[in-house]
C-alpha positions as CSV (number, residue, x, y, z in Angstrom):
1,M,80.9,247.1,8.4
2,D,81.3,248.9,11.8
3,A,82.0,247.0,14.9
4,A,81.6,247.7,18.6
5,P,84.6,249.2,20.4
6,I,86.7,247.1,22.6
7,P,84.7,247.1,25.9
8,L,86.1,249.3,28.6
9,A,85.9,246.4,31.0
10,D,88.4,244.5,28.8
11,I,90.8,247.5,28.8
12,E,90.4,247.8,32.6
13,A,91.2,244.0,33.0
14,A,94.3,244.6,30.8
15,E,95.4,247.4,33.1
16,R,95.2,245.0,36.1
17,R,97.3,242.4,34.2
18,L,99.8,245.0,33.3
19,A,100.2,246.5,36.7
20,G,103.7,246.0,37.9
21,H,104.9,244.8,34.5
22,A,104.3,247.6,32.1
23,V,105.4,251.3,32.5
24,T,102.7,253.9,33.1
25,T,104.3,256.4,30.6
26,P,103.9,260.1,31.4
27,L,101.9,262.7,29.6
28,L,104.4,265.5,28.8
29,E,103.8,269.1,27.8
30,S,106.2,271.1,25.6
31,R,105.9,274.9,25.6
32,D,107.8,275.1,22.3
33,L,105.7,272.5,20.6
34,S,102.5,274.2,21.8
35,R,103.8,277.5,20.6
36,R,104.6,276.1,17.2
37,A,101.2,274.5,16.9
38,G,99.2,277.4,18.2
39,G,97.4,275.2,20.7
40,R,98.1,273.0,23.7
41,V,100.0,269.9,22.7
42,L,100.7,267.0,25.0
43,V,103.0,264.0,24.2
44,K,102.6,260.4,25.4
45,P,106.1,258.9,25.0
46,E,105.6,255.1,24.6
47,V,109.3,255.2,23.7
48,L,109.8,254.8,27.5
49,Q,107.7,251.6,27.6
50,R,109.4,248.3,28.2
51,T,111.1,247.0,25.0
52,G,111.0,250.6,23.7
53,S,107.4,250.6,22.3
54,F,103.7,250.4,23.1
55,K,103.7,246.8,21.9
56,F,104.6,245.3,25.3
57,R,101.1,246.3,26.6
58,G,99.2,244.1,24.1
59,A,101.7,241.3,24.1
60,F,101.8,240.9,27.9
61,N,98.0,241.1,28.1
62,K,97.6,238.3,25.6
63,L,100.4,236.0,26.9
64,S,99.5,236.4,30.5
65,S,95.9,235.2,29.7
66,L,97.3,231.8,28.5
67,A,97.4,228.8,30.8
68,G,98.0,225.1,30.8
69,P,99.2,223.5,27.5
70,E,99.0,226.9,25.7
71,R,101.6,228.3,28.1
72,R,103.8,225.2,27.9
73,N,103.8,225.1,24.1
74,G,104.5,228.8,23.8
75,V,103.8,231.3,21.2
76,V,104.6,232.3,17.6
77,A,104.5,235.9,16.3
78,F,105.3,237.7,13.1
79,S,106.7,241.2,13.3
80,S,108.9,243.8,11.8
81,G,110.5,244.2,15.2
82,N,108.6,245.9,17.9
83,H,105.8,243.3,18.3
84,G,108.4,240.6,18.1
85,Q,110.5,242.2,20.9
86,A,107.4,242.6,23.0
87,V,106.2,239.0,22.6
88,A,109.8,237.8,23.3
89,A,110.1,239.9,26.4
90,A,106.6,238.9,27.7
91,A,107.3,235.2,27.0
92,A,110.6,235.4,28.8
93,E,109.0,236.9,31.9
94,L,106.2,234.3,31.9
95,G,108.6,231.4,31.3
96,M,107.2,230.5,27.8
97,P,109.0,229.6,24.6
98,A,108.6,232.0,21.7
99,V,109.3,232.0,18.0
100,I,109.4,235.3,16.1
101,V,109.0,235.5,12.3
102,M,110.8,238.7,11.2
103,P,111.7,240.3,7.8
104,Q,115.3,240.0,6.7
105,D,115.5,243.8,6.2
106,A,114.2,244.7,9.7
107,P,116.6,247.0,11.6
108,A,119.4,244.9,13.0
109,V,118.9,246.4,16.4
110,K,115.3,245.0,16.5
111,I,116.4,241.5,15.4
112,E,119.3,241.5,17.9
113,R,117.1,242.6,20.8
114,T,114.4,240.1,20.0
115,R,117.0,237.3,20.0
116,A,118.4,238.7,23.3
117,F,115.1,238.0,25.1
118,G,115.7,234.3,24.3
119,A,113.3,234.0,21.3
120,E,114.0,231.8,18.3
121,I,114.1,234.0,15.1
122,V,112.9,232.9,11.7
123,L,113.6,235.4,8.9
124,F,111.5,236.0,5.8
125,D,111.7,238.1,2.6
126,R,108.9,240.7,2.8
127,H,108.9,240.9,-1.0
128,T,108.2,237.2,-1.7
129,D,107.2,235.4,1.5
130,D,103.8,235.3,3.3
131,R,104.8,236.1,6.9
132,A,101.3,235.2,8.3
133,A,101.3,231.8,6.5
134,M,104.8,231.1,7.8
135,A,103.8,231.9,11.3
136,R,100.6,229.9,11.1
137,G,102.6,226.9,9.9
138,L,105.1,227.1,12.7
139,A,102.3,227.5,15.3
140,E,100.5,224.4,14.0
141,A,103.7,222.3,13.9
142,R,104.6,223.3,17.5
143,Q,101.0,223.4,18.8
144,A,101.8,226.9,19.9
145,V,99.5,230.0,20.1
146,L,99.7,232.4,17.2
147,V,100.0,236.0,18.6
148,P,99.1,238.4,15.8
149,P,100.5,242.0,15.9
150,F,97.2,243.7,15.9
151,D,94.2,241.7,14.8
152,D,93.3,240.2,18.2
153,P,90.9,241.5,20.9
154,M,93.4,240.9,23.7
155,I,96.1,242.8,21.9
156,M,93.8,245.7,21.2
157,A,92.7,245.8,24.8
158,G,96.3,245.9,26.0
159,Q,97.0,248.8,23.7
160,G,93.8,250.5,24.9
161,T,95.4,251.0,28.2
162,I,97.3,253.9,26.6
163,G,93.9,255.6,26.0
164,S,92.7,255.1,29.5
165,E,96.0,256.4,30.9
166,L,95.7,259.4,28.5
167,A,92.2,260.2,29.7
168,R,93.2,260.1,33.4
169,Q,96.5,262.0,32.9
170,A,94.7,264.7,30.9
171,R,92.2,265.3,33.7
172,Q,95.1,265.6,36.1
173,L,96.5,268.3,33.9
174,D,93.1,270.0,33.6
175,A,93.3,269.4,29.8
176,G,90.1,268.5,27.9
177,L,91.4,266.4,25.0
178,D,90.0,267.7,21.7
179,H,92.2,265.5,19.6
180,V,94.5,262.5,19.8
181,L,96.9,261.6,17.0
182,T,98.2,258.1,16.9
183,P,100.6,256.2,14.5
184,C,98.8,253.6,12.5
185,G,100.0,250.4,10.9
186,G,97.6,247.5,11.1
187,G,95.3,249.5,13.4
188,G,95.5,247.7,16.8
189,L,97.0,250.6,18.7
190,I,94.5,253.2,17.4
191,A,91.6,250.8,17.8
192,G,92.4,250.3,21.5
193,V,93.1,253.9,22.1
194,A,89.9,255.1,20.4
195,S,87.9,252.5,22.2
196,A,89.1,253.7,25.6
197,L,88.5,257.3,24.7
198,H,85.1,256.6,23.3
199,A,84.2,255.4,26.8
200,L,86.2,257.8,28.9
201,S,86.4,261.0,26.8
202,P,83.6,260.9,24.2
203,P,84.2,264.4,22.7
204,T,87.8,263.5,21.8
205,R,88.5,263.0,18.0
206,V,91.1,260.3,17.2
207,T,93.1,260.6,14.0
208,A,95.4,258.0,12.3
209,V,98.7,259.1,11.0
210,E,100.6,256.9,8.4
211,P,103.6,257.1,6.1
212,A,102.9,258.6,2.7
213,G,102.3,255.8,0.2
214,F,101.4,253.4,3.0
215,D,98.2,255.2,4.1
216,D,95.9,252.1,3.7
217,T,93.9,253.0,6.8
218,G,93.3,256.6,5.8
219,R,92.3,255.5,2.3
220,S,90.1,252.7,3.6
221,L,88.3,255.1,6.0
222,V,87.3,257.2,2.9
223,A,86.4,254.2,0.8
224,G,84.5,252.4,3.5
225,E,86.3,249.2,2.8
226,R,89.7,247.7,3.4
227,L,92.3,248.7,0.8
228,T,95.8,247.5,0.4
229,N,99.1,249.3,0.0
230,P,100.8,248.9,-3.4
231,S,104.1,247.9,-1.8
232,L,105.3,246.4,1.4
233,A,108.6,248.3,1.5
234,G,109.9,251.8,0.6
235,S,109.5,253.9,3.7
236,I,111.8,254.4,6.7
237,C,108.7,253.9,8.9
238,D,109.2,250.1,9.0
239,A,107.0,249.6,12.0
240,L,103.9,250.9,10.1
241,L,104.2,249.0,6.8
242,S,101.3,246.6,7.2
243,P,99.8,245.4,3.8
244,T,96.2,246.3,4.8
245,P,94.1,247.3,7.8
246,G,93.2,244.4,10.1
247,A,90.0,242.5,9.6
248,L,89.1,243.1,13.2
249,T,90.7,246.5,13.7
250,F,89.2,248.2,10.7
251,P,85.5,247.9,11.5
252,I,86.3,249.4,14.9
253,N,88.4,252.2,13.4
254,H,85.8,252.9,10.7
255,R,83.3,253.6,13.4
256,L,85.5,255.6,15.8
257,L,88.1,257.5,13.9
258,A,87.8,261.1,12.7
259,G,90.1,260.4,9.7
260,G,93.6,259.7,8.5
261,L,96.7,261.8,7.5
262,A,99.9,260.8,5.8
263,V,103.4,262.3,6.2
264,S,106.6,261.9,4.1
265,D,109.8,260.3,5.1
266,E,111.5,263.7,5.1
267,E,108.8,265.1,7.4
268,V,109.3,262.1,9.7
269,R,113.1,262.7,9.8
270,A,112.5,266.3,10.7
271,A,110.2,265.2,13.5
272,M,112.7,262.8,14.8
273,A,115.4,265.5,14.9
274,Y,112.9,267.8,16.7
275,A,112.1,265.2,19.3
276,F,115.8,264.8,20.0
277,A,116.6,268.5,20.1
278,E,113.5,269.8,21.9
279,L,111.8,266.9,23.7
280,R,115.0,265.0,24.5
281,L,113.4,261.8,23.3
282,V,114.7,259.2,20.9
283,V,111.8,258.3,18.5
284,E,111.9,255.8,15.7
285,P,110.5,256.8,12.3
286,G,107.1,255.1,12.7
287,G,106.8,256.5,16.2
288,A,107.3,260.1,15.0
289,V,104.5,260.3,12.4
290,A,102.0,262.0,14.7
291,L,104.6,264.6,15.7
292,A,105.4,265.2,12.1
293,A,101.7,265.8,11.3
294,V,101.6,268.6,13.8
295,L,105.0,270.1,13.0
296,T,104.2,270.3,9.3
297,G,100.8,271.8,9.9
298,R,99.2,268.9,8.1
299,F,97.1,268.6,11.3
300,R,95.9,272.0,12.4
301,A,96.1,272.1,16.2
302,E,95.4,275.8,16.6
303,G,93.2,276.7,19.6
304,A,92.7,273.1,20.7
305,T,94.3,270.5,23.0
306,T,95.9,267.7,21.2
307,A,97.7,264.6,22.5
308,L,100.3,262.8,20.3
309,V,101.3,259.2,20.9
310,L,105.0,258.6,20.2
311,S,104.7,254.9,19.7
312,G,108.3,253.6,19.7
313,G,112.0,254.4,20.0
314,N,113.7,251.3,18.5
315,V,115.6,253.0,15.7
316,D,118.7,251.8,13.7
317,P,121.7,253.7,15.2
318,A,123.1,254.7,11.8
319,L,119.8,256.0,10.5
320,Y,119.3,257.9,13.7
321,A,122.7,259.5,13.7
322,A,122.3,260.6,10.1
323,T,118.8,261.9,10.9
324,I,119.7,264.1,13.9
325,A,122.8,265.3,12.1
326,G,120.6,266.5,9.2
327,R,122.2,264.2,6.6
């Protein structure tokens, strides 16, 4: 069942590829958030990353490793938005063609921005279509490389650079990391982060946070096997609605994670509003789940040092306006 973590050497190689391309996001400290939590709380705002989410790290690491015919024929990806934007942006920078398979009900801002990077968009119905099968078919027809959103060692290594940055930045702040909370969809982000911290900060406990009703990783950790979500839609956290934990990510996460938590859409909305009012950060629903877990007390942070990953900021403007207005 369990698998070895992503090697630190692979994460360090990803850091070298990303140098000069990705943003080294800061590690911020909020006195108000720490006061509310009763412990020291640090925030890693991947909302400031290129394309507005952590996904650029994994996408660029994967695409920049391609050469020859693979680079000429380009890539195909399937995504609710953030992975698609990241692959499209990385492909544009590297001069590669890209096709992105996206759900019809993805936030319009994500579809528009993905198209703006020059990618071809193919839409699917998340209720009836098999997005992975569609993407595989397109990749085979075009002899292109399929770039999955999480179930790929190069993707996980790229996301792992968040963990290595966290470890270094926490040392600079003289903060021994007791806990790290990370949003979790398919598990690539948290597998990479947990792998880096396993090597660089072994005492740190890493916890997955998911939307209520879509906590497949949390339930799978308890069951010891990959479980599925009963639905693929029904939460505002569109970035985290994967059907099941990844075949490659779950064995790593089963070995490394301390557990999983789930938060409701209303708790996520409150966290988004808090991030705007107190942290001055625009955070999308899926990116706010770890913050919601602390604000609600579902994760008890008293007397500890806890870092939260805010994974993305690509939110539908109408949803965001209503959220921060309290409607």
